[in-house]
VMD Tcl script that draws the C-alpha trace (Angstrom):
set ca {
  {-23.64 37.16 -15.85}
  {-21.69 33.79 -16.19}
  {-19.87 31.78 -13.30}
  {-15.99 32.64 -12.88}
  {-13.41 30.07 -12.81}
  {-12.77 31.69 -8.94}
  {-16.47 30.89 -7.63}
  {-15.99 27.34 -9.21}
  {-12.99 27.38 -6.39}
  {-14.37 29.14 -3.81}
  {-17.23 26.73 -4.47}
  {-15.02 23.22 -4.43}
  {-13.07 24.27 -1.46}
  {-16.17 24.86 0.99}
  {-17.79 21.90 -0.45}
  {-14.71 19.81 0.63}
  {-13.93 21.82 4.11}
  {-17.43 21.91 5.19}
  {-17.70 25.17 6.08}
  {-16.96 28.93 5.06}
  {-14.57 29.14 7.42}
  {-12.75 26.53 6.27}
  {-12.88 27.27 3.02}
  {-11.48 30.67 3.64}
  {-8.70 29.39 5.76}
  {-7.54 26.86 2.66}
  {-8.05 29.60 0.48}
  {-6.24 32.03 2.43}
  {-8.82 34.43 1.79}
  {-11.57 36.26 3.60}
  {-15.28 34.74 4.74}
  {-17.27 37.25 3.31}
  {-15.55 36.49 -0.26}
  {-16.43 33.11 0.00}
  {-19.87 33.86 1.07}
  {-20.45 36.49 -1.45}
  {-19.05 33.78 -4.47}
  {-20.79 30.79 -3.49}
  {-24.52 33.77 -3.37}
  {-23.71 34.63 -6.27}
  {-22.67 30.78 -8.10}
  {-26.09 29.94 -6.87}
  {-27.68 32.72 -8.32}
  {-26.18 32.33 -11.69}
  {-26.86 28.51 -11.82}
  {-30.59 29.08 -10.63}
  {-30.33 26.38 -7.70}
  {-29.36 26.10 -3.57}
  {-26.09 24.32 -3.69}
  {-25.52 23.93 0.09}
  {-27.75 23.31 2.94}
  {-26.79 26.41 5.89}
  {-26.56 24.73 9.17}
  {-25.09 24.85 12.27}
  {-22.90 22.82 12.09}
  {-21.73 24.31 8.66}
  {-22.25 23.68 5.01}
  {-23.66 20.41 3.64}
  {-24.62 19.79 -0.13}
  {-27.54 19.86 -1.46}
  {-28.49 16.81 -3.99}
  {-28.17 19.55 -6.80}
  {-25.05 20.60 -5.43}
  {-23.26 17.35 -4.86}
  {-24.30 16.66 -8.85}
  {-22.78 20.35 -9.73}
  {-19.42 19.28 -7.35}
  {-18.18 16.78 -9.85}
  {-18.78 19.05 -12.59}
  {-16.86 22.12 -10.60}
  {-13.69 19.51 -10.50}
  {-14.05 18.28 -14.18}
  {-13.69 22.04 -14.91}
  {-10.76 23.20 -13.00}
  {-9.15 19.67 -13.68}
  {-9.65 21.08 -17.33}
  {-7.81 23.89 -17.07}
  {-4.89 22.09 -14.64}
  {-5.07 20.02 -17.59}
  {-4.22 22.57 -20.11}
  {-1.49 24.35 -18.62}
  {0.67 20.84 -17.91}
  {0.38 20.13 -21.55}
  {2.06 23.19 -22.76}
  {4.48 22.62 -19.70}
  {5.46 19.38 -21.10}
  {8.44 18.70 -22.52}
  {9.21 17.19 -25.55}
  {9.25 13.26 -26.61}
  {6.74 12.99 -23.50}
  {3.60 12.46 -26.12}
  {3.92 8.81 -27.34}
  {5.06 5.59 -25.74}
  {4.13 2.70 -23.78}
  {2.51 3.49 -19.99}
  {2.07 -0.09 -17.47}
  {0.04 0.94 -14.65}
  {-1.56 -0.92 -12.27}
  {-4.07 -0.10 -10.35}
  {-5.89 -1.52 -7.14}
  {-9.53 -1.97 -6.96}
  {-10.36 -0.16 -3.71}
  {-8.21 3.29 -4.74}
  {-9.35 2.84 -8.71}
  {-12.76 4.67 -8.62}
  {-11.98 7.52 -6.47}
  {-8.23 8.36 -7.18}
  {-7.22 6.69 -10.69}
  {-10.40 8.22 -12.58}
  {-9.77 12.23 -11.83}
  {-5.32 11.21 -13.05}
  {-6.19 9.06 -15.76}
  {-8.49 11.05 -17.87}
  {-6.71 14.22 -17.60}
  {-3.60 12.10 -18.30}
  {-5.34 10.63 -21.72}
  {-6.42 14.57 -22.37}
  {-3.01 15.77 -22.35}
  {-0.95 12.30 -24.40}
  {-3.50 10.59 -26.85}
  {-0.85 9.13 -28.30}
  {0.33 7.16 -25.72}
  {-0.25 3.47 -25.41}
  {-1.63 2.52 -22.00}
  {-2.11 -1.08 -20.08}
  {-3.99 -1.32 -17.24}
  {-3.55 -4.09 -14.48}
  {-5.76 -3.82 -11.22}
  {-4.98 -6.25 -8.32}
  {-4.16 -6.69 -4.90}
  {-1.24 -4.81 -3.96}
  {1.06 -7.04 -2.71}
  {0.83 -8.46 -6.19}
  {1.45 -5.05 -7.85}
  {4.40 -4.30 -5.84}
  {5.85 -7.53 -6.97}
  {5.36 -6.68 -10.88}
  {6.94 -3.73 -10.15}
  {10.21 -4.89 -8.69}
  {10.15 -7.25 -11.26}
  {9.59 -4.50 -14.07}
  {6.76 -5.59 -15.07}
  {5.19 -2.16 -14.36}
  {5.95 1.42 -14.86}
  {4.06 3.08 -12.26}
  {0.85 1.50 -9.46}
  {-1.48 3.63 -7.58}
  {-2.59 2.16 -4.45}
  {-2.10 1.98 -0.61}
  {1.20 3.30 0.26}
  {0.44 2.68 3.70}
  {0.32 -0.75 2.89}
  {3.68 -1.06 1.49}
  {5.91 -3.40 2.46}
  {9.64 -3.23 1.35}
  {10.33 0.32 1.40}
  {14.10 0.29 0.42}
  {12.58 -1.28 -2.89}
  {9.88 1.24 -3.60}
  {10.03 5.42 -4.38}
  {6.56 6.52 -2.95}
  {4.88 9.43 -3.30}
  {1.77 9.67 -1.39}
  {-1.40 11.84 -2.53}
  {-3.80 11.63 -0.24}
  {-3.59 11.42 3.50}
  {-7.33 10.60 4.42}
  {-8.56 9.45 8.13}
  {-11.21 7.08 8.45}
  {-15.13 8.57 9.17}
  {-17.92 7.52 10.59}
  {-21.23 7.55 7.87}
  {-24.43 7.33 9.01}
  {-27.96 7.35 7.79}
  {-29.63 10.81 8.01}
  {-31.66 11.11 10.86}
  {-29.66 8.86 13.74}
  {-28.98 9.89 16.64}
  {-25.47 10.14 16.85}
  {-25.84 13.18 14.09}
  {-26.82 15.29 16.72}
  {-24.07 14.83 18.94}
  {-21.47 17.34 19.02}
  {-18.69 15.26 19.60}
  {-19.21 11.45 19.09}
  {-16.97 8.57 21.20}
  {-15.62 5.37 19.95}
  {-17.28 3.71 23.08}
  {-20.63 5.37 21.89}
  {-20.84 2.96 19.04}
  {-20.83 -0.15 21.26}
  {-23.67 -2.34 20.48}
  {-24.60 -0.19 16.99}
  {-24.96 -2.60 14.01}
  {-21.69 -2.03 11.99}
  {-21.55 -2.73 8.03}
  {-17.78 -4.03 7.28}
  {-15.88 -3.51 3.83}
  {-13.82 -6.21 3.49}
  {-11.44 -4.75 1.08}
  {-7.48 -4.43 1.36}
  {-6.08 -2.82 4.64}
  {-9.23 -1.41 5.67}
  {-10.80 -5.26 6.80}
  {-7.13 -5.84 8.99}
  {-7.77 -1.90 10.00}
  {-11.34 -2.28 11.47}
  {-10.80 -5.60 13.37}
  {-8.13 -4.29 15.24}
  {-10.34 -0.62 16.49}
  {-13.54 -2.93 17.01}
  {-11.37 -5.09 18.92}
  {-10.16 -2.18 21.01}
  {-13.60 -0.97 22.01}
  {-15.25 -2.20 25.60}
  {-18.41 -3.03 24.37}
  {-17.89 -4.33 20.60}
  {-20.57 -3.51 17.72}
  {-23.07 -6.18 15.75}
  {-21.03 -6.93 12.44}
  {-25.03 -6.74 11.04}
  {-23.22 -7.41 7.00}
  {-20.22 -7.81 5.89}
  {-19.40 -6.97 1.52}
  {-16.49 -6.39 -0.65}
  {-18.82 -3.70 -2.66}
  {-18.39 -0.17 -1.63}
  {-21.62 0.70 -3.55}
  {-23.23 -1.75 -0.90}
  {-21.67 -0.36 2.07}
  {-23.62 3.13 0.85}
  {-27.52 1.86 0.41}
  {-27.03 0.03 3.53}
  {-26.28 3.02 5.71}
  {-28.59 5.09 3.95}
  {-31.31 2.71 4.67}
  {-30.43 2.46 8.42}
  {-29.52 -1.26 8.07}
  {-25.79 -0.07 10.18}
  {-23.06 2.43 10.29}
  {-19.88 1.92 8.98}
  {-16.18 3.49 9.65}
  {-14.39 4.30 6.59}
  {-11.75 6.44 5.02}
  {-13.37 9.94 4.22}
  {-11.92 9.82 0.29}
  {-14.57 6.82 -0.54}
  {-17.49 9.26 1.27}
  {-20.46 10.40 -1.25}
  {-23.59 12.10 0.34}
  {-25.69 9.78 -1.51}
  {-26.54 5.88 -2.46}
  {-27.23 5.15 -5.88}
  {-30.90 5.47 -4.94}
  {-30.90 8.44 -3.75}
  {-30.80 8.19 -0.15}
  {-28.50 10.49 1.90}
  {-25.98 9.79 3.81}
  {-24.20 11.52 6.62}
  {-20.67 11.79 7.78}
  {-19.13 12.65 10.98}
  {-15.95 12.71 13.24}
  {-15.22 10.21 16.17}
  {-12.94 11.13 18.74}
  {-10.28 8.92 19.71}
  {-7.38 6.80 17.92}
  {-8.90 6.41 14.40}
  {-6.27 5.18 12.03}
  {-5.92 7.00 8.56}
  {-5.24 5.62 5.02}
  {-2.43 7.19 2.41}
  {-3.35 6.54 -1.41}
  {-0.62 7.38 -4.12}
  {1.91 6.03 -6.35}
  {4.78 3.60 -6.55}
  {7.37 2.88 -8.81}
  {10.76 0.67 -8.02}
  {13.21 2.52 -6.40}
  {16.60 2.74 -8.25}
  {14.69 2.41 -12.10}
  {14.73 5.68 -14.17}
  {11.18 6.15 -15.28}
  {10.01 6.87 -18.65}
  {8.97 9.59 -20.02}
  {5.27 8.73 -20.37}
  {5.57 7.16 -16.96}
  {6.95 10.76 -15.30}
  {4.21 12.49 -17.00}
  {1.81 10.04 -15.52}
  {3.54 11.29 -12.00}
  {3.47 14.90 -13.23}
  {-0.45 14.22 -13.98}
  {-0.99 12.47 -10.35}
  {0.37 15.95 -8.87}
  {-1.35 18.16 -10.61}
  {-4.95 16.65 -9.61}
  {-3.91 16.70 -6.27}
  {-3.27 20.84 -6.50}
  {-6.05 21.53 -8.34}
  {-7.82 19.58 -5.49}
  {-9.94 17.56 -7.63}
  {-9.25 14.23 -5.75}
  {-11.11 13.51 -3.14}
  {-9.46 13.85 0.80}
  {-11.70 14.20 3.15}
}
mol new
graphics top color blue
foreach p $ca { graphics top sphere $p radius 0.5 }
foreach p [lrange $ca 0 end-1] q [lrange $ca 1 end] { graphics top cylinder $p $q radius 0.2 }
display resetview
């Protein structure tokens, strides 16, 4: 029997929540329903999607691969529904869109793919630059909408802002690290640990403030502007990292496992979303892009850990 849309929803919820109980709460259903759906899905696919652990569920390598397909299917359904609900006159035109490098691969790709499928006739112009410069272009009317870290927007009076994802910082660890066995990890336990630091946007500033507040400062083993480099370095044991959950993936490009854990203490969050000039009416292409972004969040296809 082929897997069902409902099974995909339950699987994605369990993967994002990290437990059957968390998925059940998010979906307002019983835990047994989630368990049965995942078991039936695994039987149909002929693979094990989750490692059952005392602390919850962890995706297997094949489970991580299938998660991308499941999100794509759910997103396609949401896009199809959105396409039939669009107002007439929004199918053509031009959209000038801005995006920061940090969020381009984690948030924009899904929104953009569903937008293109629903509005293939819209002429799209995308500019990637710093959040500060994108705000300048928005105020000057050179961009219609930008996808960026809304938590870093300075001039709130000039911007209309809609936050899509709020992502807390989490601790990234190599498989087998001593801290992965701890029930609760405190910030002070990180003192003396080699740290991989990402030098991008407000993440660099947030981490500098966080590290400065520790009694024993971690040793900065490597600084990089590449998220993939952070993933590889953590996975191979070169150090640990504290980064937003939305950027987390359980595998490096080399296929090495990366663990993720919560840390007790006052960790920051980042907010990712949309911004456009306050008081300027959105064109039909821009309004439809905002709707596509909202639809992506509703379909739970944007990574929010």
